C-alpha positions as CSV (number, residue, x, y, z in Angstrom):
1,I,-0.2,0.0,0.3
2,H,0.8,3.3,-0.9
3,D,-1.5,5.5,-0.2
4,L,-5.0,4.2,0.8
5,E,-7.6,7.5,0.1
6,L,-10.5,5.2,2.6
7,I,-8.4,7.0,5.4
8,R,-6.9,10.4,3.9
9,F,-10.4,11.6,3.0
10,Y,-12.5,10.1,6.0
11,S,-13.2,12.2,8.3
12,H,-13.9,10.3,12.0
13,D,-17.0,10.0,11.8
14,G,-17.1,8.1,8.2
15,A,-18.5,10.5,6.9
16,A,-16.6,10.8,3.1
17,K,-14.8,14.2,2.5
18,K,-15.0,13.2,-1.5
19,H,-13.6,10.6,-4.2
20,I,-16.8,8.6,-2.6
21,Q,-16.5,6.0,-5.9
22,V,-13.0,6.0,-5.7
23,D,-12.9,5.0,-1.9
24,I,-15.3,2.2,-2.4
25,Q,-13.3,0.6,-5.8
26,E,-10.9,0.2,-3.4
27,K,-12.5,-1.4,0.0
28,Y,-13.5,-3.8,-3.0
29,C,-10.1,-4.5,-4.6
30,L,-8.8,-4.6,-1.3
31,R,-10.3,-8.1,-0.5
32,Y,-8.7,-9.9,-3.6
33,F,-5.4,-10.0,-2.9
34,S,-3.6,-12.7,-1.3
35,K,-1.1,-10.6,0.8
36,I,-1.5,-6.6,1.6
37,I,1.3,-5.4,2.9
38,V,0.2,-2.2,5.5
39,H,2.2,1.1,6.9
40,N,2.1,-0.5,10.4
41,E,-0.1,-2.0,13.5
42,K,-2.9,1.4,13.0
43,M,-3.7,0.9,9.7
44,K,-3.4,-3.1,9.6
45,N,-5.9,-2.5,12.9
46,Y,-8.2,-0.2,10.9
47,L,-8.1,-2.2,7.6
48,I,-9.0,-5.4,10.3
49,G,-12.2,-2.9,10.7
50,Q,-13.2,-2.6,7.6
51,G,-13.8,-7.0,6.6
52,I,-10.2,-7.6,5.4
53,N,-9.0,-10.6,6.6
54,E,-6.4,-10.1,9.4
55,N,-3.7,-13.2,7.9
56,K,-3.3,-11.4,4.9
57,L,-1.9,-7.9,6.0
58,E,1.9,-7.5,6.7
59,I,3.5,-4.5,8.6
60,L,6.0,-2.7,6.7
61,G,6.6,-0.7,10.1
62,I,8.5,2.8,7.6
63,F,9.0,2.7,4.1
64,D,12.9,2.9,2.7
65,Y,14.4,5.6,1.1
66,L,17.6,4.0,-1.0
67,L,20.8,6.1,-1.3
68,S,24.3,4.7,-1.8
69,E,26.1,7.5,-1.5
70,E,27.6,9.1,2.2
71,L,26.4,12.4,2.8
72,D,27.7,15.0,4.7
73,K,27.0,15.0,8.1
74,K,28.5,18.4,9.5
75,R,25.4,19.9,7.9
76,R,23.8,18.3,11.5
77,G,23.5,20.1,15.0
78,L,21.4,20.4,18.1
79,H,21.9,24.5,17.6
80,E,20.8,24.6,13.4
81,P,17.1,25.3,12.7
82,V,14.2,23.1,12.5
83,I,13.7,21.3,9.3
84,I,11.0,21.0,7.2
85,A,10.4,19.3,3.7
86,G,7.6,18.1,1.2
87,N,4.9,19.8,-0.3
88,L,4.1,23.2,1.7
89,S,1.1,24.1,0.1
90,M,-1.8,25.2,2.1
91,E,-4.0,22.1,1.4
92,K,-2.0,20.3,3.1
93,A,0.4,22.3,5.4
94,A,-0.6,25.6,6.2
95,Y,0.8,25.3,9.2
96,I,3.5,26.8,8.3
97,R,2.4,30.3,8.1
98,Q,2.2,30.2,12.0
99,L,5.3,29.2,12.6
100,E,6.1,33.0,13.1
101,T,5.0,32.8,16.5
102,I,6.9,29.8,17.4
103,S,10.3,30.6,19.2
104,A,12.8,28.6,16.9
105,D,14.1,28.9,13.6
106,F,13.3,26.6,10.7
107,N,14.6,25.9,7.3
108,L,12.0,24.9,4.3
109,Y,12.3,23.4,1.1
110,G,9.1,22.2,-0.8
111,I,6.7,23.7,-3.2
112,G,3.8,25.5,-2.2
113,C,6.1,27.7,-0.2
114,K,4.6,31.1,-0.9
115,D,3.9,34.3,1.4
116,V,5.7,33.0,4.6
117,F,8.2,35.8,5.9
118,A,8.8,35.6,9.2
119,D,12.5,36.3,10.4
120,N,12.8,32.6,12.1
121,I,11.8,31.0,8.2
122,R,13.9,30.7,5.8
123,Y,13.4,29.5,2.5
124,F,15.6,27.3,0.5
125,G,13.3,26.5,-2.7
126,S,12.3,23.6,-4.7
127,F,14.4,20.2,-5.4
128,L,14.5,17.0,-7.3
129,A,14.4,13.4,-5.2
130,E,17.4,12.8,-5.8
131,Q,19.3,16.7,-4.8
132,L,17.3,16.9,-1.4
133,P,19.4,15.0,0.2
134,H,22.4,16.6,-0.3
135,V,21.0,20.2,0.7
136,L,19.0,19.7,3.8
137,K,21.2,21.7,7.2
138,G,19.2,21.3,10.4
139,S,18.9,19.6,13.7
140,F,15.6,18.2,13.5
141,G,13.2,16.9,11.0
142,L,9.6,17.9,11.7
143,V,6.9,15.4,10.6
144,W,3.6,18.0,10.8
145,D,0.9,18.1,8.2
146,G,-2.2,20.0,8.6
147,D,-3.9,23.5,9.4
148,S,-2.3,24.1,12.9
149,V,1.0,24.2,15.4
150,D,-1.8,23.4,17.8
151,I,-2.5,19.4,16.1
152,C,-2.1,17.5,13.4
153,S,-6.1,18.7,11.8
154,G,-7.6,18.4,8.5
155,I,-7.5,15.6,6.1
156,F,-3.9,15.4,5.7
157,G,-3.5,15.8,10.0
158,R,-5.8,13.2,10.5
159,Y,-4.4,10.6,8.0
160,M,-1.0,10.8,10.2
161,L,-2.8,9.0,12.2
162,Y,-2.7,6.5,9.7
163,N,-0.2,6.9,7.6
164,N,3.8,6.8,7.5
165,P,4.9,9.8,5.7
166,H,7.8,9.3,3.3
167,K,9.8,12.9,4.0
168,I,10.3,11.1,8.1
169,S,12.5,7.9,6.2
170,M,14.2,10.5,3.7
171,F,15.2,13.0,7.7
172,L,15.9,9.5,8.7
173,A,17.5,8.2,5.6
174,C,20.3,11.6,5.5
175,G,21.4,11.2,10.0
176,F,19.1,13.8,10.8
177,P,16.7,13.0,14.2
178,V,13.0,13.8,13.8
179,I,9.8,15.1,15.8
180,I,6.6,14.5,15.3
181,W,3.0,14.7,16.3
182,S,2.6,11.9,19.4
183,K,-0.5,10.9,17.8
184,A,0.9,10.2,14.7
185,A,1.2,5.9,14.2
186,L,5.1,6.4,13.4
187,A,5.3,8.5,17.2
188,D,5.4,4.4,18.5
189,F,8.4,3.8,16.1
190,V,10.3,6.9,16.7
191,I,10.2,6.6,20.4
192,K,11.1,2.5,20.5
193,N,13.9,3.4,18.2
194,Q,15.2,6.3,20.2
195,V,15.6,9.0,16.6
196,G,14.0,12.1,17.6
197,F,11.0,13.0,20.3
198,V,7.6,13.5,20.0
199,I,5.6,16.5,20.8
200,D,1.7,17.1,21.2
201,H,2.2,20.8,19.9
202,V,4.6,22.3,17.7
203,W,5.2,24.8,20.2
204,E,6.9,22.8,22.6
205,I,10.1,22.3,20.5
206,P,12.1,24.7,21.5
207,N,11.4,24.4,25.0
208,K,12.2,20.1,24.4
209,I,15.4,21.5,22.7
210,A,16.7,23.7,25.5
211,K,16.4,20.8,28.3
212,M,18.7,18.0,25.7
213,T,22.4,18.8,26.1
214,D,24.6,17.5,23.3
215,E,25.3,14.1,24.3
216,E,21.8,13.4,24.7
217,Y,21.8,14.5,20.8
218,Q,24.5,12.6,19.9
219,Q,23.5,9.4,21.4
220,M,20.4,10.2,19.4
221,I,22.1,11.0,16.2
222,E,23.8,7.2,16.9
223,Q,20.4,5.6,16.5
224,V,19.5,7.5,13.5
225,D,22.9,6.4,11.8
226,K,21.5,2.7,12.7
227,I,18.7,2.9,11.6
228,S,19.5,5.1,8.3
229,I,21.3,1.6,7.0
230,K,19.1,0.1,7.2
231,L,16.5,2.4,5.0
232,R,18.9,3.1,2.5
233,R,19.6,-0.4,2.1
234,G,15.8,-1.6,1.8
235,T,15.7,-3.8,4.3
236,Y,11.7,-3.1,5.7
237,L,10.6,-4.0,2.6
238,L,12.9,-6.7,2.5
239,S,11.7,-7.8,5.2
240,A,7.8,-8.0,5.1
241,L,8.5,-9.4,1.5
242,K,10.2,-12.5,3.3
243,N,7.6,-12.7,5.9
C-alpha cells in the first residue's frame, strides 16, 4: 500500500469527504489480494475493522529510502534550525504560516511555499528527490501536517494517525533525528528506536530542544545512523516480503 484514499479522505465519524466512488472501489479490490503490505499496526487494525482478513496483512514498519552515496554529516547539529520538507502548500501544510509565533528557527524545502515571511523562517526552494538529501541542513526533521501548530488537523493531519509519511524516512535516511506528532502512527517507531522525540503541539519544540544536552543529541544521532543504514538498503521492505 502506498496511500489509502478510504482513510485519507474520510473524517473521524466516517462521513466521506470526497472521492466516494474511489473509496468504495478501493475497499472492494483490497479483498482480492492474497497479501497486503500495510504501513503499520494502526493501519492494519483499521483494515481489519473494514472486513479485510487479518492473515492477509503484513506490516512494513516504515518506508525504506534508498541512497547509495554517503552524505555530509556536518550539516546537522543540535543548535541548527528545524527542517521542514515536502509539500508546503496551504492545502497540506497551512500550519507553516503560524511558525512566526514559535520561538525557534526553521529551514524550509519544498513546493507551494508562498507568502511565508518571518525572521525565524528561511526558505531554500524546491529540489528534485535525488538532490534534496544533499542540501538539507538542520537539527531535526519535523514530521507534521495540517492546518495548525496546535494539532495535526485537516485531511492530511488526520491521515498521520494511520499513514507512514515518506518525509520521516527521508530525514532518517539522511541522518537527521525527527520530531513527530505524539498521536501519529509512527510516533511509536520514533520512541522505540530513540530517533527523535514526540510533541503534542509545535510550540513545544523550543523548550524540548533547550532542555536537551549535546550528549543526548549525539546519542540520538547514533541511533538514527543505525536506522539510516537499514532504510538506505531497503531492509524493511525486504523483511516484509520474506514474511
